[in-house]
C-alpha angles and dihedrals in degrees: 000000000000127000120230111233117209112211121213088252091060093054095059127067130170117242121259095257092052090049091048092049091048095052093040088054090049092051094048092047091051091047092047094050091047093048090047089055093046102045092085091055091069119083116255108268138055096340094053091042090054093049090046089050091052089051092051094046092047089049090055089046090052090052090052090047091053091050091049090050091050094049092043092052091053096054111114096236094052109097121222126195118259112247108224112158143026091271091058092050092048090050091049090048090052090051091050090048090051093052092047091050091047094051093044092048093048091050090048088050091053089048089050090052089051093047093046093047120196126114141293108232087326087285098102124029116209118198109212111269114222095030093285093292108184091207092053092047091050094046095049091043091053092049091049091049093048090051092051092049092048089052089053091050093049091046088052091054090046092051093044090052091049091050092046090052090049102042104024107028093027089203100140096246094128092052089065090074103032118108118237139067119005 
């Protein structure tokens, strides 16, 4: 007869709102990266402007989502895992890096929209900031793209670590953030 050992990871689960916010963030980040890659495939004109507008609006929505996540996580009744070892601190550092990259990339995207000018769904007209300088537009666009690709790389490390915990270490870490039964 063997005893089942419950690891500290198994005893903690995030609440439903935290899980929802996490996966909603993941979906919006994936959509944003995909749209950012695809916008250049559309011909210049109304179609490309519409796709660009969706990207800008979703970027603003992602910023709001990040702020909501931050405030939610600081509420006194929202439980957080206890960080015990080096691995926990590395994981937390990776999460902080991801949030910093997300916010920086969103802000760079907003700056890019301002430098490019144009309109957002013909609701808001943006005159080009910086006098329409092609060099400035290129520079800000490159920074925004680098930020997006760095986010994708960090998300890849985050996902690989979660899968390694689940399939290799079998320590229950991934179940903390999976939707479903408590």
